[in-house]
N, C-alpha and C positions, 0 to 999 in steps of 0.2 A: 559418563563410564568408569567413572571410580566405582560407582554407586554401586552399577551392577554386576561388576567384577566382585566386589566385596559381599552382595547378597548371593555371588554363586559359592564363594569360597564359604558362605554361613551355611548354604545346603549343604557341601559336601562334607562341612563339619558335623551337622548333624548327621547324616547318614554314615558317618565315618564311629561317632559316639554308639547308635544303634549297632552298630558291628559289633564294636568293644564292646558291649555291654553282652552280647550273646557270648563270646569268644571268651570273656572272662566268668561264665558262668560255666563252660567247658574247659577251663581250669589253661586258657591256649596264650593267654596276656595277663602282666601285671595288673594290681590295681593301680601303682604308679604311671601306668603306660594311660589307662582312662582319665586320670586328673589330667593327665599333660591335653590330651585332646582338648578335656573339657575348658582347660584353663586357654586354650589357643582357640576354641569357640567364643568365650567370652570376648576375646583381644579381638575379635572380628567384628563381634557386636558392639564394642566402645569402638572400633576404627569406622562401622558405618554413622553412628551418632553422630558423632567426631564429623565427618563428611556431611552428614545432611546439616548439623547444625553450621557449617560452615557457609554451605548452600545458602540457609536460610538468610545468614548474614550478607550478603551478598547481595542478595536479591534486596533485603531490606536496606541496604547501603545505595545499592542502585537508585530504588523507588524514594531516596530518600534525597537525592542529587537532582531529580526529574523535576 
């Protein structure tokens, strides 16, 4: 569930980045706002990678104990 939820957050962050880029060109948002959104996107990607790594470690441990 956590992997799916994080994937959904990544998709939303990507859409938000696209929207902020458009709004930045029109002068509606500041560059700092775009940087914050990109930072959040990177944090979501990092969280997904850590979750996937934890999942693989658990699978490895289960296979070891069999």
